[in-house]
C-alpha positions in Angstrom: -28.2 -43.0 -31.1 -28.2 -42.1 -27.4 -30.8 -43.2 -24.8 -32.3 -39.7 -24.9 -32.6 -39.8 -28.7 -34.3 -43.1 -28.5 -37.0 -41.9 -26.0 -38.2 -38.8 -27.9 -37.5 -37.0 -31.1 -37.0 -33.2 -31.1 -40.6 -32.5 -32.1 -41.9 -34.6 -29.2 -39.5 -32.9 -26.8 -40.6 -29.4 -28.0 -44.2 -30.3 -27.5 -43.7 -31.7 -24.0 -41.6 -28.6 -23.0 -44.4 -26.4 -24.3 -46.8 -28.2 -22.1 -44.7 -28.8 -18.9 -41.7 -26.5 -19.3 -38.1 -27.2 -19.8 -36.7 -30.2 -18.0 -39.9 -32.3 -18.3 -38.0 -35.5 -17.8 -36.4 -34.4 -14.6 -34.3 -31.3 -13.8 -31.1 -33.3 -14.3 -32.3 -35.5 -17.2 -31.4 -39.1 -17.5 -28.0 -38.6 -15.8 -29.8 -37.5 -12.6 -32.2 -40.5 -12.8 -29.1 -42.7 -13.1 -27.5 -41.0 -10.1 -30.6 -41.4 -7.9 -30.9 -45.1 -8.8 -27.2 -45.8 -8.5 -26.6 -48.8 -6.2 -30.2 -50.1 -6.4 -30.5 -53.6 -7.8 -33.8 -53.5 -9.7 -33.1 -56.5 -11.9 -36.0 -58.8 -11.9 -38.0 -56.5 -9.6 -41.3 -54.8 -10.2 -41.3 -51.0 -10.0 -44.5 -48.9 -9.7 -43.9 -45.4 -11.1 -46.7 -43.2 -9.7 -47.2 -39.9 -11.4 -44.9 -41.0 -14.3 -45.9 -38.1 -16.5 -44.6 -38.8 -20.0 -43.2 -42.2 -18.9 -39.6 -41.4 -19.8 -38.3 -42.4 -16.4 -40.2 -45.7 -16.6 -38.5 -46.4 -19.9 -35.1 -45.7 -18.3 -35.9 -48.0 -15.4 -37.0 -50.8 -17.8 -33.6 -50.6 -19.5 
């Protein structure tokens, strides 16, 4: 099971896309989030995700 599959099942994704449109996680999905965060050492740090929407990015940050 991939990280994306663990976050949301197909039904949940379809519902969120009906509400917010395609690409609700971010335009580039989890790969783009990983690219943006590359090189940041967040281990043991607190991160405040303001406007987290569905919370998917917060889940990726926690991992």
